[in-house]
FITORRO-563539 format. One record per atom (N, C-alpha, C): residue in one letter; z, x negated, y. Coordinates in steps of 0.2 Angstrom, whole numbers, padded with zeros to 4 digits, always signed. Atoms other than C-alpha are relative to their C-alpha. Layout:
<atoms>
aZXY/...
</atoms>
This chain:
<atoms>
m+0001-0006+0004/m+1430-0323+0319/m-0004-0001-0006/t+0004+0000+0005/t+1423-0321+0302/t-0003+0007-0001/e+0003-0006-0001/e+1410-0308+0302/e+0000+0005-0006/d+0000-0004+0006/d+1411-0302+0284/d+0007+0003-0002/r-0006-0002+0001/r+1429-0297+0285/r+0001+0008+0003/e-0001-0007-0002/e+1435-0278+0287/e+0004+0000+0007/i-0003+0000-0006/i+1446-0283+0301/i-0001-0007+0003/l+0001+0006-0003/l+1442-0296+0314/l+0006-0001+0006/l-0006+0002-0005/l+1456-0305+0325/l-0002-0006+0004/e+0000+0006-0005/e+1454-0317+0340/e+0004+0001+0006/r-0004-0001-0005/r+1464-0321+0354/r-0003-0003+0006/t+0003+0002-0006/t+1458-0322+0372/t+0005+0000+0005/g-0005+0000-0005/g+1471-0328+0384/g+0006+0003-0003/g-0006-0003+0003/g+1486-0317+0381/g-0001+0006-0004/v+0002-0006+0004/v+1476-0303+0372/v-0002-0002-0007/a+0003+0000+0006/a+1474-0301+0354/a-0005+0005-0001/r+0006-0005+0000/r+1457-0293+0351/r+0000+0002-0008/i+0001-0002+0007/i+1457-0283+0334/i-0006+0005-0001/t+0006-0004+0001/t+1441-0276+0328/t+0000+0003-0007/l+0001-0003+0006/l+1439-0263+0314/l-0008-0002-0002/n+0007+0003+0001/n+1423-0271+0306/n-0003+0003-0007/r+0003-0003+0006/r+1416-0259+0293/r-0006+0005+0003/p+0004-0005-0004/p+1402-0252+0304/p-0005+0004-0004/d+0005-0004+0004/d+1390-0247+0290/d+0003+0006-0003/k-0004-0006+0002/k+1404-0234+0285/k+0004+0003+0005/l-0004-0002-0006/l+1409-0230+0303/l+0007-0002+0000/n-0007+0002+0000/n+1424-0240+0300/n+0005+0004-0003/a-0004-0004+0004/a+1431-0228+0288/a+0005-0005-0004/f-0005+0005+0003/f+1448-0236+0281/f+0000+0000-0007/t-0002+0001+0007/t+1450-0243+0264/t+0007-0002+0000/v-0007+0003+0000/v+1468-0248+0258/v+0000-0007+0002/s+0000+0007-0002/s+1463-0266+0260/s-0001-0001+0007/m+0001+0001-0007/m+1457-0263+0277/m+0006+0002+0004/v-0006-0002-0003/v+1473-0254+0282/v+0005-0006+0000/e-0004+0005+0001/e+1483-0269+0275/e-0002-0006+0004/a+0002+0006-0004/a+1472-0282+0284/a+0002+0002+0008/l-0002-0002-0007/l+1475-0272+0301/l+0007-0001+0001/r-0007+0002+0000/r+1494-0273+0297/r+0001-0007+0001/s-0001+0007+0000/s+1493-0291+0294/s-0003-0003+0007/a+0002+0002-0006/a+1483-0294+0310/a+0005+0002+0006/l-0005-0002-0005/l+1496-0284+0320/l+0006-0005+0000/a-0006+0004+0002/a+1510-0294+0312/a-0002-0007+0003/e+0001+0006-0003/e+1501-0310+0317/e+0000-0001+0007/a-0001+0000-0007/a+1499-0305+0335/a+0007+0001+0002/e-0007-0001-0001/e+1517-0299+0335/e+0004-0007+0000/a-0004+0006+0001/a+1523-0316+0329/a-0003-0006+0005/d+0003+0005-0004/d+1512-0326+0342/d+0003+0001+0007/p-0003-0001-0007/p+1523-0329+0358/p-0005+0000+0006/e+0005+0001-0005/e+1507-0332+0368/e-0004+0007+0001/v+0003-0007+0000/v+1501-0314+0364/v+0004+0005+0004/r-0004-0005-0004/r+1506-0301+0377/r-0003+0007-0001/a+0003-0007+0001/a+1494-0286+0373/a-0005-0001-0006/v+0005-0001+0005/v+1483-0280+0359/v-0006+0005+0002/l+0006-0005-0001/l+1465-0272+0361/l-0003+0001-0007/l+0002-0002+0006/l+1460-0262+0346/l-0007+0004+0001/s+0007-0003+0000/s+1441-0257+0344/s-0003+0000-0006/g+0004+0000+0006/g+1428-0253+0331/g-0007-0003+0001/a+0007+0003-0001/a+1412-0262+0328/a-0005+0006-0001/g+0005-0004+0001/g+1396-0253+0329/g+0001+0007+0004/r+0000-0006-0004/r+1394-0235+0334/r+0005+0005+0000/a-0006-0005+0000/a+1411-0227+0330/a+0006-0004+0000/f-0007+0003+0000/f+1429-0231+0332/f+0002+0001-0008/g-0002-0001+0007/g+1433-0224+0314/g-0001+0007-0002/a+0001-0007+0003/a+1429-0210+0302/a+0006+0002-0005/g-0006-0002+0005/g+1447-0209+0294/g+0000-0004-0006/f-0001+0004+0006/f+1451-0214+0277/f-0006+0002-0005/d+0005-0001+0004/d+1437-0217+0265/d+0002+0004-0007/l-0002-0004+0005/l+1439-0203+0253/l-0003-0002-0007/s+0003+0003+0006/s+1428-0211+0240/s+0005-0004-0004/a-0005+0004+0003/a+1442-0223+0237/a+0006+0004-0004/a-0006-0005+0002/a+1454-0208+0232/a-0003+0003-0007/q+0002-0003+0006/q+1443-0203+0217/q+0001-0004-0006/g+0000+0004+0006/g+1444-0208+0199/g+0007+0001-0003/e-0007-0001+0004/e+1459-0207+0186/e+0005-0005+0003/d-0004+0005-0002/d+1466-0223+0192/d+0001-0001+0008/a-0001+0001-0007/a+1465-0220+0211/a+0007+0002+0002/p-0006-0002-0002/p+1481-0219+0220/p+0000+0007+0003/s+0000-0006-0003/s+1487-0202+0226/s+0000+0000+0008/l+0000+0000-0008/l+1485-0197+0245/l+0007-0002+0002/g-0007+0001-0002/g+1504-0197+0246/g+0002-0007+0000/a-0001+0007+0000/a+1505-0214+0240/a-0003-0005+0005/v+0003+0004-0005/v+1492-0221+0251/v+0003+0001+0007/l-0004+0000-0006/l+1501-0214+0266/l+0007-0004+0000/d-0007+0003+0001/d+1518-0220+0260/d+0000-0007+0001/r+0000+0008+0001/r+1513-0238+0256/r-0005-0003+0006/h+0005+0004-0004/h+1499-0241+0269/h+0000+0003+0007/f+0001-0003-0006/f+1495-0229+0283/f+0007+0001+0004/n-0006-0001-0004/n+1513-0224+0288/n+0003-0006+0002/p-0002+0006-0003/p+1519-0242+0289/p-0004-0002+0006/l+0004+0002-0005/l+1504-0245+0300/l+0002+0004+0007/v-0002-0004-0006/v+1509-0231+0312/v+0006-0002+0003/r-0006+0002-0003/r+1526-0237+0313/r+0000-0007+0003/a+0001+0007-0003/a+1520-0255+0316/a-0003+0001+0007/l+0003-0001-0007/l+1510-0249+0331/l+0005+0003+0005/r-0004-0003-0004/r+1523-0238+0338/r+0006-0005+0002/r-0006+0004-0001/r+1537-0251+0336/r-0001-0007+0002/s+0001+0007-0002/s+1528-0267+0341/s+0002-0001+0007/r-0002+0002-0007/r+1534-0276+0356/r-0006+0000+0005/l+0006+0001-0004/l+1516-0277+0362/l-0003+0007+0002/p+0003-0006-0002/p+1507-0263+0372/p-0007-0001-0004/v+0006+0000+0004/v+1491-0258+0362/v-0005+0004+0003/v+0005-0004-0003/v+1475-0252+0370/v-0005+0001-0005/a+0005-0002+0005/a+1463-0242+0359/a-0007+0001+0004/a+0007-0001-0003/a+1444-0243+0365/a-0004+0004-0005/v+0003-0004+0005/v+1436-0228+0357/v-0007+0002+0002/q+0007-0001-0001/q+1417-0226+0355/q-0002+0005-0005/g+0002-0004+0006/g+1408-0213+0345/g+0005+0004-0003/a-0004-0004+0004/a+1416-0204+0331/a+0007-0003+0000/c-0007+0001+0001/c+1435-0204+0330/c+0003+0005-0004/a-0001-0006+0004/a+1440-0193+0315/a+0006-0002-0005/g-0006+0000+0005/g+1455-0189+0304/g+0005-0006+0001/g-0005+0005-0001/g+1466-0204+0301/g-0001-0005+0005/s+0002+0004-0006/s+1457-0214+0314/s+0003+0003+0007/v-0003-0004-0006/v+1463-0201+0327/v+0007-0002+0000/g-0007+0002+0001/g+1481-0205+0321/g+0001-0007+0002/v+0000+0008-0002/v+1478-0224+0323/v-0001+0000+0007/a+0001+0001-0007/a+1471-0222+0340/a+0006+0003+0004/l-0006-0003-0004/l+1485-0210+0346/l+0006-0004-0001/a-0006+0004+0001/a+1498-0222+0339/a+0000-0006+0005/c+0000+0006-0005/c+1492-0235+0352/c+0003+0003+0007/d-0003-0002-0007/d+1499-0235+0370/d-0005+0003+0005/l+0005-0002-0005/l+1483-0232+0380/l-0006+0001-0004/v+0006-0001+0003/v+1467-0224+0374/v-0005+0000+0006/i+0006+0000-0005/i+1451-0228+0384/i-0006+0002-0004/a+0005-0003+0004/a+1436-0218+0378/a-0007-0001+0004/g+0007+0000-0003/g+1417-0220+0381/g-0002+0007+0000/r+0002-0007-0001/r+1409-0204+0387/r-0003+0004-0006/s+0003-0003+0006/s+1400-0201+0371/s+0005+0001-0006/a-0005+0000+0005/a+1416-0202+0361/a+0002+0007-0002/f-0003-0007+0001/f+1423-0187+0352/f+0006-0001-0006/f-0006+0000+0005/f+1439-0183+0341/f-0001+0006-0004/y+0002-0005+0005/y+1438-0173+0325/y+0005+0000-0005/e-0005-0001+0006/e+1451-0166+0313/e-0003+0004-0006/p+0004-0004+0005/p+1442-0162+0297/p+0004+0002-0006/f-0004-0001+0006/f+1457-0160+0286/f+0000+0006-0003/v-0001-0007+0002/v+1459-0141+0284/v-0007+0001-0004/g+0006-0002+0003/g+1440-0140+0280/g-0001-0003-0007/i+0000+0003+0007/i+1443-0151+0264/i+0007+0001-0003/a-0006-0002+0003/a+1459-0142+0260/a+0006-0005+0000/l-0005+0005-0001/l+1470-0156+0266/l+0004+0002+0006/v-0004-0002-0006/v+1483-0157+0280/v-0001-0007+0005/p+0001+0006-0005/p+1483-0169+0296/p+0006-0005-0002/d-0004+0006+0002/d+1491-0186+0292/d-0001-0005+0005/v+0000+0006-0005/v+1493-0203+0300/v+0003+0001+0007/g-0003-0001-0006/g+1504-0196+0313/g-0004+0006+0004/n+0004-0005-0004/n+1491-0183+0319/n+0004+0006+0001/s-0004-0006-0001/s+1503-0168+0316/s+0006-0001+0005/l-0005+0001-0005/l+1515-0176+0328/l-0003-0002+0007/f+0003+0002-0006/f+1504-0184+0341/f-0004+0005+0003/l+0004-0005-0003/l+1492-0170+0344/l+0004+0006+0003/p-0004-0005-0004/p+1505-0156+0348/p+0004-0003+0006/r-0004+0003-0005/r+1516-0168+0358/r-0005-0002+0006/l+0004+0002-0006/l+1501-0174+0369/l-0004+0005+0002/a+0004-0005-0002/a+1490-0159+0369/a+0003+0007+0001/g-0004-0006+0000/g+1502-0145+0366/g-0002+0004-0007/r+0000-0003+0006/r+1504-0134+0351/r-0007+0004-0001/i+0005-0005+0001/i+1490-0121+0354/i-0007-0004+0000/r+0006+0004+0001/r+1476-0135+0357/r+0000-0004-0006/a-0001+0003+0007/a+1483-0144+0342/a-0002+0004-0005/a+0002-0005+0005/a+1481-0129+0332/a-0008+0001+0000/g+0007-0001-0001/g+1463-0126+0338/g-0004-0006-0003/a+0004+0006+0002/a+1458-0144+0334/a+0001+0000-0008/a-0002+0001+0007/a+1467-0144+0317/a-0003+0006-0005/f+0002-0006+0004/f+1463-0126+0311/f-0008+0000-0001/l+0007-0002+0000/l+1445-0125+0316/l-0005-0006-0001/g+0004+0006+0001/g+1439-0143+0315/g-0006-0002+0004/e+0005+0001-0005/e+1429-0143+0331/e+0001-0007+0003/r+0000+0006-0003/r+1424-0159+0339/r+0003+0001+0007/v-0002+0000-0007/v+1434-0163+0355/v-0003-0006+0004/a+0004+0005-0003/a+1423-0172+0367/a+0005-0004+0005/a-0004+0005-0003/a+1430-0187+0377/a+0003+0003+0007/e-0002-0003-0006/e+1431-0177+0394/e+0006+0005-0002/e-0004-0005+0002/e+1440-0163+0385/e+0007-0003-0002/a-0006+0003+0003/a+1452-0175+0376/a+0004-0003+0006/h-0004+0003-0006/h+1456-0183+0393/h+0004+0006+0003/a-0003-0005-0003/a+1460-0166+0400/a+0006+0002-0004/w-0005-0002+0004/w+1471-0163+0385/w+0006-0005+0000/g-0005+0005+0000/g+1481-0179+0387/g+0000-0005-0005/l+0001+0004+0006/l+1474-0188+0372/l-0002-0007+0002/v+0003+0006-0002/v+1465-0201+0382/v+0002-0001+0007/w-0002+0002-0007/w+1470-0211+0398/w-0006+0000+0004/k+0006+0001-0005/k+1453-0214+0405/k-0006+0001-0004/v+0007+0000+0003/v+1435-0210+0401/v-0005-0004+0004/v+0005+0004-0004/v+1421-0222+0406/v-0006+0000-0003/e+0006+0000+0003/e+1403-0224+0403/e+0000-0005-0006/d+0000+0004+0006/d+1399-0231+0386/d-0001-0007+0001/a+0002+0007-0001/a+1391-0247+0393/a+0006-0003+0003/a-0005+0003-0004/a+1407-0250+0403/a+0006+0000-0005/l-0006+0000+0004/l+1419-0247+0388/l+0003-0007-0001/a-0003+0007+0002/a+1421-0265+0382/a+0003-0003+0006/a-0002+0003-0006/a+1423-0272+0399/a+0007+0003+0003/e-0005-0003-0002/e+1435-0259+0405/e+0007-0001-0004/s-0005+0001+0004/s+1446-0260+0390/s+0003-0007+0000/e-0002+0007+0000/e+1447-0279+0390/e+0004-0001+0007/a-0004+0001-0007/a+1452-0278+0409/a+0007+0003+0000/v-0007-0003+0001/v+1466-0266+0405/v+0005-0004-0004/a-0004+0004+0004/a+1472-0276+0391/a+0002-0007+0003/a-0002+0006-0004/a+1472-0292+0402/a+0005+0002+0005/r-0006-0002-0005/r+1482-0283+0416/r+0006+0001-0004/l-0007-0001+0003/l+1495-0278+0403/l+0003-0007-0002/a-0002+0006+0002/a+1495-0296+0397/a+0003-0004+0005/a-0002+0004-0005/a+1499-0302+0414/a+0007+0003+0003/q-0006-0003-0002/q+1514-0290+0416/q+0006-0004-0004/p-0006+0003+0003/p+1532-0296+0412/p+0001+0002-0007/p+0000-0003+0007/p+1533-0295+0393/p+0006+0004-0002/e-0006-0004+0002/e+1551-0290+0391/e+0000+0007+0003/a+0000-0006-0003/a+1549-0276+0403/a-0005+0005-0003/l+0004-0004+0004/l+1534-0270+0394/l+0002+0003-0006/a-0002-0002+0007/a+1542-0270+0377/a+0006+0005+0001/a-0006-0005-0001/a+1558-0261+0384/a-0003+0007+0002/t+0003-0006-0002/t+1547-0248+0393/t-0003+0004-0006/k+0003-0003+0006/k+1537-0245+0377/k+0005+0003-0005/r-0005-0002+0005/r+1553-0243+0367/r+0003+0007+0003/l-0003-0006-0003/l+1560-0230+0380/l-0005+0006-0001/l+0004-0005+0001/l+1544-0220+0380/l-0001+0003-0007/g+0000-0002+0007/g+1543-0220+0361/g+0006+0004-0002/a-0006-0004+0002/a+1561-0214+0360/a+0000+0007+0003/a+0000-0007-0003/a+1558-0200+0372/a-0005+0005-0003/a+0006-0004+0002/a+1541-0194+0365/a+0000+0001-0008/e+0001+0000+0007/e+1543-0198+0346/e+0007-0001-0003/p-0006+0002+0003/p+1562-0198+0341/p+0000+0002-0007/d+0000-0002+0007/d+1557-0189+0325/d-0006-0003-0004/l+0006+0002+0003/l+1542-0200+0320/l+0001-0001-0007/d-0001+0002+0007/d+1549-0206+0303/d+0000+0007-0004/r-0001-0006+0004/r+1554-0188+0298/r-0007+0003-0001/q+0007-0004+0000/q+1536-0181+0303/q-0005-0004-0005/l+0005+0004+0004/l+1527-0196+0294/l+0002+0002-0008/d-0002-0002+0007/d+1537-0192+0278/d-0002+0007-0002/l+0003-0007+0002/l+1533-0173+0279/l-0007+0000-0001/e+0007+0000+0001/e+1515-0177+0281/e-0002-0003-0007/r+0001+0003+0006/r+1516-0188+0266/r+0001+0005-0006/d-0001-0004+0006/d+1524-0175+0255/d-0005+0006+0000/l+0004-0005+0000/l+1513-0161+0260/l-0007-0002-0001/q+0007+0002+0002/q+1497-0171+0259/q+0000-0002-0008/e-0001+0001+0008/e+1503-0176+0241/e-0002+0006-0003/a+0002-0007+0004/a+1503-0158+0236/a-0007+0002+0001/a+0007-0002-0001/a+1487-0154+0245/a-0005-0004-0004/g+0005+0004+0004/g+1478-0168+0237/g+0000+0001-0007/r+0000-0001+0007/r+1483-0163+0220/r-0003+0007-0002/s+0002-0007+0001/s+1476-0145+0222/s-0008-0001-0002/e+0007+0000+0002/e+1459-0141+0214/e-0004+0002+0006/a+0004-0002-0006/a+1453-0133+0230/a-0002-0007+0004/s+0001+0006-0004/s+1455-0150+0239/s-0005-0005-0004/r+0004+0005+0004/r+1447-0160+0224/r-0007+0003+0000/a+0007-0003+0000/a+1432-0148+0224/a-0003-0001+0007/a+0003+0001-0007/a+1430-0149+0243/a-0002-0007+0001/i+0002+0007-0001/i+1431-0168+0243/i-0006-0002-0004/r+0006+0001+0004/r+1418-0169+0229/r-0006+0002+0004/g+0005-0003-0004/g+1407-0158+0239/g-0002-0004+0006/f+0001+0004-0006/f+1410-0168+0255/f-0004-0007-0002/l+0003+0007+0002/l+1406-0185+0246/l-0008+0001-0002/a+0007-0001+0002/a+1390-0177+0238/a-0005+0001+0006/r+0004-0001-0006/r+1384-0171+0255/r-0001-0006+0004/r+0001+0006-0004/r+1387-0188+0263/r-0005-0005-0004/r+0005+0004+0003/r+1377-0197+0249/r-0007+0003+0001/
</atoms>
């Protein structure tokens, strides 16, 4: 592994370990980071020795969503374009991969990072982890699959509470909602998630791939349509003065 990269990839046995590696920014995604993650997934997909993927974040957070500072300035891409060209292909790649993907979530998992985690097949959370939907508070809408995964997994009323109010959903509550498969002590998260990924890697790969396809067809038959709708509504929201002002205020507070 090379430590100065935004995405780290290594193979241990039949498991491809992918690490989001921007810990000083809570692993907030840049466009280049999304593309590097897509490349790492494609590399794992193409390796016949790889049977499962383990996705985790370096440092104290799984991820803080999209780094909105990258969406500022006259030459910055629109949010709709960022979704269409980068995040939505990533979600499709995760859901359509032949490989089962385990997400190990520690600390904060916010915004688009929630969508990335829920696009994985199993989510294991450390006890201090929390999930957070900040979109409405900055005059944006849920994206990166959040508007599909949240109501499907947690139910419409819980999804509305999370999306409208922007309150943190603690790991145990997320488990009760169906967003998380298992909650473990923080110190055990790495070992537990690696053990689960190794168990998956030991299963018959054709059966795993076919089962993943069946579950996806049952749970997300309208994935493409919903991702396109998120893109279109986020494009409109991102162009509003309310959103621009809210994002400027958010970035100023963070600085």
